[in-house]
N, C-alpha and C positions, 0 to 999 in steps of 0.2 A: 474577495473574490467570489460575493454575492452570494455567500451562504455555502459555498462548496465547499465540503470537505478536504482540508488538505493537510500536509504532514506538517507538524508542528516547527515553528520558525522557519517554514518556508512558504513557497507560492504554490509549489508541487501539488497537485489534487491528488488523492488517493485513486480517484478512478484513473489517473494515468498507470499506476502499477496493476490495476486488473487490467486493463489493457493490453499491456505489454504481455502479461501472464497469459491471457486467452489468445495472444496472438503466438503463442510458443516460444516468447523470449525466456530468459532467463531472469532471475533477480539480479545477478552480475551485471549483465546487459542494461538494467533499467539502472542500478545503480551509477554506472559509469556516464550515463546520459543525464543522471541527476543529482552531481556530487554534492548537493546540498542537502540531501535526506541519505541519514545512516543507515549501517545494516539493521543496528539494533531497532531505529524505528520501523523498518519495514517488518521484522520478525515480530515485533510487538503489536503492529496492525494485524498481521496475518493470524496471530495467537487471537487477538478479540474476535476476529469475524470468526473463527473455529469455534471460539466459546459460546458465542452467540448461535451458530447453527446447532450446535450441541443441545444447548439450551432450549431452543425453538423445538428441537425434535422430539425433545424431552415430555 
């Protein structure tokens, strides 16, 4: 994917999740559209993003 971050084991860019959430869609809608991505992968990504945001703010 040309260096684009993707969910491990898939070709689904993490940006796609962010686009869904930004548009007001739910995580469940995203998962329904991209069945190769697991709920655990999405939660792990969001947790890591949260941790980085908190660390940057400190």
